[in-house]
C-alpha positions as CSV (number, residue, x, y, z in Angstrom):
1,X,-0.2,17.4,-38.6
2,X,1.6,14.1,-39.4
3,X,-0.1,10.7,-39.2
4,X,2.0,9.8,-36.2
5,X,0.9,12.9,-34.3
6,X,-2.8,12.2,-35.2
7,X,-2.4,8.6,-33.8
8,X,-0.8,9.9,-30.6
9,X,-3.6,12.5,-30.2
10,X,-6.2,9.7,-30.5
11,X,-4.3,7.6,-28.0
12,X,-4.2,10.5,-25.5
13,X,-7.9,11.2,-26.0
14,X,-8.8,7.6,-25.4
15,X,-6.6,7.5,-22.3
16,X,-8.1,10.7,-20.9
17,X,-11.6,9.4,-21.5
18,X,-10.8,6.1,-19.8
19,X,-9.3,8.0,-16.8
20,X,-12.3,10.2,-16.4
21,X,-14.6,7.1,-16.5
22,X,-12.5,5.5,-13.7
23,X,-12.1,8.6,-11.6
24,X,-15.8,9.9,-12.0
25,X,-17.4,7.5,-9.4
26,X,-14.8,8.6,-6.8
27,X,-15.4,12.3,-7.5
28,X,-19.2,11.6,-7.5
29,X,-18.9,10.0,-4.1
30,X,-16.9,12.9,-2.5
31,X,-19.2,15.6,-4.0
32,X,-22.3,13.9,-2.7
33,X,-20.8,13.5,0.8
34,X,-21.0,17.3,1.1
35,X,-24.7,17.6,0.1
36,X,-27.8,17.2,2.2
37,X,-30.0,14.1,1.7
38,X,-32.7,15.6,-0.5
39,X,-30.2,17.3,-2.8
40,X,-28.4,13.9,-3.3
41,X,-31.7,12.3,-4.1
42,X,-33.0,15.0,-6.5
43,X,-29.7,16.2,-8.0
44,X,-27.1,13.4,-7.7
45,X,-24.9,14.6,-10.5
46,X,-24.7,18.4,-9.8
47,X,-22.2,20.2,-7.7
48,X,-23.4,20.9,-4.1
49,X,-25.4,24.1,-4.0
50,X,-24.7,24.5,-0.3
51,X,-21.6,22.7,0.9
52,X,-22.6,20.8,4.1
53,X,-20.6,18.7,6.6
54,X,-23.9,17.4,8.2
55,X,-23.3,13.9,6.9
56,X,-19.9,13.7,8.5
57,X,-21.2,15.1,11.8
58,X,-24.0,12.6,12.0
59,X,-21.7,9.7,11.1
60,X,-19.4,10.6,14.0
61,X,-22.4,10.9,16.3
62,X,-24.1,7.7,15.3
63,X,-21.1,5.4,14.9
64,X,-18.0,4.7,17.0
65,X,-15.7,5.2,14.1
66,X,-12.5,5.1,16.1
67,X,-13.2,1.5,17.4
68,X,-14.5,0.4,14.0
69,X,-11.3,1.7,12.3
70,X,-9.2,-0.1,15.0
71,X,-11.1,-3.4,14.4
72,X,-10.8,-3.1,10.6
73,X,-7.1,-2.2,10.7
74,X,-6.3,-5.1,13.0
75,X,-8.1,-7.6,10.8
76,X,-6.9,-6.2,7.4
77,X,-3.3,-5.8,8.4
78,X,-3.1,-9.2,10.1
79,X,-4.8,-11.0,7.1
80,X,-2.5,-9.1,4.7
81,X,0.7,-9.9,6.6
82,X,-0.1,-13.6,7.0
83,X,-1.1,-14.0,3.4
84,X,2.2,-12.4,2.1
85,X,4.3,-14.6,4.4
86,X,2.5,-17.9,4.2
87,X,1.5,-17.7,0.5
88,X,5.0,-16.9,-0.5
89,X,6.4,-19.8,1.5
90,X,3.9,-22.2,-0.2
91,X,4.6,-20.7,-3.6
92,X,8.4,-21.1,-3.2
93,X,8.0,-24.7,-2.3
94,X,5.8,-25.3,-5.3
95,X,7.9,-23.4,-7.7
96,X,11.5,-24.1,-6.6
97,X,11.6,-27.3,-4.5
98,X,11.2,-30.9,-5.6
99,X,9.3,-33.2,-3.3
100,X,6.8,-36.2,-3.8
101,X,3.3,-35.1,-4.6
102,X,4.2,-31.6,-5.6
103,X,2.1,-31.7,-8.7
104,X,-0.8,-33.2,-7.0
105,X,-0.7,-30.6,-4.2
106,X,-0.7,-27.8,-6.8
107,X,-3.7,-29.3,-8.5
108,X,-5.6,-29.6,-5.2
109,X,-4.8,-25.9,-4.5
110,X,-6.0,-24.8,-7.9
111,X,-9.1,-27.0,-7.6
112,X,-10.0,-25.4,-4.4
113,X,-10.4,-22.1,-6.2
114,X,-13.4,-23.6,-8.1
115,X,-15.5,-24.2,-5.0
116,X,-17.9,-21.3,-4.3
117,X,-17.3,-19.9,-0.9
118,X,-21.0,-19.7,-0.1
119,X,-21.2,-23.5,-0.1
120,X,-18.7,-23.6,2.9
121,X,-20.5,-20.9,5.0
122,X,-22.8,-23.2,7.1
123,X,-20.2,-26.0,7.9
124,X,-17.5,-23.3,8.5
125,X,-19.8,-21.4,11.0
126,X,-20.7,-24.7,12.8
127,X,-17.0,-25.5,13.1
128,X,-16.0,-22.1,14.3
129,X,-18.9,-22.1,16.8
130,X,-17.7,-25.3,18.4
131,X,-14.2,-23.9,18.7
132,X,-15.5,-20.8,20.4
133,X,-14.2,-18.5,17.6
134,X,-17.4,-16.6,16.9
135,X,-17.3,-12.9,17.7
136,X,-13.4,-12.8,17.9
137,X,-10.6,-11.6,15.8
138,X,-9.5,-15.1,15.3
139,X,-12.5,-16.1,13.2
140,X,-11.8,-13.0,10.9
141,X,-8.0,-13.6,10.6
142,X,-7.0,-17.3,10.7
143,X,-9.4,-18.6,8.0
144,X,-8.3,-15.8,5.7
145,X,-4.6,-16.2,6.4
146,X,-3.9,-18.3,3.3
147,X,-5.4,-17.8,-0.2
148,X,-5.2,-20.3,-3.1
149,X,-5.3,-17.4,-5.6
150,X,-2.4,-15.7,-3.9
151,X,-0.4,-18.9,-3.9
152,X,-1.1,-19.3,-7.6
153,X,-0.1,-15.7,-8.4
154,X,3.1,-15.8,-6.5
155,X,4.0,-19.3,-7.7
156,X,3.7,-18.1,-11.3
157,X,6.0,-15.2,-10.7
158,X,8.6,-17.2,-8.8
159,X,8.7,-19.9,-11.6
160,X,10.0,-17.2,-13.9
161,X,13.0,-16.4,-11.6
162,X,16.0,-18.1,-13.1
163,X,17.3,-21.1,-11.1
164,X,20.9,-19.9,-11.6
165,X,20.4,-17.3,-8.9
166,X,19.3,-20.0,-6.5
167,X,22.2,-22.3,-7.4
168,X,24.7,-19.6,-6.9
169,X,23.3,-18.8,-3.5
170,X,23.5,-22.5,-2.5
171,X,27.0,-22.8,-3.8
172,X,27.9,-19.8,-1.6
173,X,26.8,-21.7,1.5
174,X,23.3,-20.3,2.0
175,X,20.6,-22.6,3.4
176,X,17.3,-23.0,1.8
177,X,15.7,-20.5,4.2
178,X,18.5,-17.9,3.5
179,X,18.1,-18.4,-0.2
180,X,14.4,-17.8,0.1
181,X,14.8,-14.7,2.3
182,X,17.8,-13.1,0.6
183,X,17.3,-14.0,-3.1
184,X,13.7,-15.0,-3.9
185,X,11.8,-12.6,-1.7
186,X,13.6,-9.4,-2.8
187,X,13.1,-10.4,-6.5
188,X,9.4,-11.2,-5.8
189,X,8.7,-7.7,-4.3
190,X,6.4,-6.6,-7.2
191,X,4.1,-9.6,-6.9
192,X,4.1,-9.6,-3.1
193,X,3.1,-5.9,-3.2
194,X,0.3,-6.8,-5.5
195,X,-0.9,-9.6,-3.2
196,X,-0.7,-7.2,-0.3
197,X,-2.8,-4.6,-2.1
198,X,-5.5,-7.1,-3.3
199,X,-5.7,-8.8,0.1
200,X,-5.8,-5.5,2.0
201,X,-8.6,-4.3,-0.2
202,X,-10.5,-7.5,0.0
203,X,-10.3,-7.7,3.8
204,X,-11.0,-3.9,4.3
205,X,-14.2,-4.1,2.1
206,X,-15.4,-7.5,3.4
207,X,-19.0,-7.4,4.6
208,X,-20.2,-11.0,4.5
209,X,-17.6,-12.2,7.0
210,X,-18.2,-9.6,9.7
211,X,-22.0,-9.9,9.1
212,X,-21.9,-13.6,9.7
213,X,-19.4,-14.0,12.5
214,X,-19.4,-10.7,14.5
215,X,-22.2,-9.9,17.0
216,X,-21.1,-7.3,19.6
217,X,-21.0,-3.7,18.4
218,X,-17.5,-3.4,20.0
219,X,-16.3,-5.9,17.4
220,X,-17.9,-4.2,14.3
221,X,-15.8,-3.3,11.3
222,X,-16.4,-0.2,9.1
223,X,-18.3,-2.1,6.5
224,X,-20.6,-3.6,9.1
225,X,-21.0,-0.1,10.6
226,X,-22.0,1.2,7.2
227,X,-24.6,-1.6,7.0
228,X,-26.2,-0.5,10.2
229,X,-26.9,3.1,9.1
230,X,-28.9,2.1,6.0
231,X,-32.5,3.2,5.9
232,X,-35.6,2.1,4.0
233,X,-36.8,5.7,3.6
234,X,-35.4,7.2,0.4
235,X,-33.0,10.1,1.1
236,X,-33.1,9.8,4.9
237,X,-29.6,8.7,5.4
238,X,-28.0,9.4,2.1
239,X,-25.7,12.2,3.4
240,X,-24.4,9.9,6.1
241,X,-23.9,7.0,3.7
242,X,-21.9,9.0,1.3
243,X,-19.8,10.6,4.0
244,X,-19.1,7.2,5.6
245,X,-18.3,5.8,2.2
246,X,-15.8,8.5,1.6
247,X,-14.0,8.1,5.0
248,X,-13.8,4.3,4.6
249,X,-12.6,4.4,1.0
250,X,-9.7,6.9,1.4
251,X,-7.4,4.5,3.4
252,X,-7.6,1.9,0.6
253,X,-6.9,4.6,-2.1
254,X,-3.9,5.9,-0.1
255,X,-2.4,2.3,0.2
256,X,-2.9,1.8,-3.5
257,X,-1.1,5.0,-4.4
258,X,1.9,4.1,-2.2
259,X,2.2,0.6,-3.9
260,X,0.9,1.2,-7.4
261,X,4.4,1.0,-9.0
262,X,4.9,-2.5,-7.7
263,X,1.3,-3.4,-8.6
264,X,2.0,-2.5,-12.3
265,X,5.4,-4.2,-12.2
266,X,3.9,-7.5,-11.1
267,X,1.7,-7.8,-14.1
268,X,4.3,-6.6,-16.7
269,X,7.2,-8.6,-15.4
270,X,9.5,-5.6,-15.4
271,X,10.8,-6.5,-12.0
272,X,12.7,-9.5,-13.3
273,X,14.5,-7.6,-16.1
């Protein structure tokens, strides 16, 4: 065996080991969702002795999953769409347009990322309460419609787009909006897909926001529903928890698999070549 083949073999072994480490928690979750509670508690790493759907049945009996899925989808899709649209517009202005105070505005946006979100919870709650936003979709969507991190990520990608493309578009008679929509946005598809994935996952898995702002069970999201079925007795609700975790995780995994190619391109810069 040549030295090159030995190196390739080691690379493949390391990649396989890394893949197994990443996939194992997901397989662990799915297998445990088909066990009964005591088996999960006593033999968490074994294959199920008796495959059971009891956890799934009890979740459907205890939770209004249809309504929770609807609430979660409305919030996650709205937050994702608004973030992609608004963050890309702000990032375009910061990367390709010249206006007074542009550098200062960018520094303020970057500086806002340094403020821990927990410090703003109490003043934000007081403000939303006075506005009558508590226990509505508005409080879950509007404050999360724009992200400093997303603006920074898209701005860095757009900065790498050659200005020659934009100048050619303007010489052809395109307005600034047309240049943005027809030239910049299509070339920024990888980073926009990445922002969409990260934002959707963050909104879908958010527990602190719904726990703080949502009160009626009709407004509960999936993560808040999972929180309500926890139990202090070891092993009592484990089958329900693993089944509910599996059902709430699968949509995010499906979204990632559909957009993973763009996700990788955004971080490697292949989309600009």
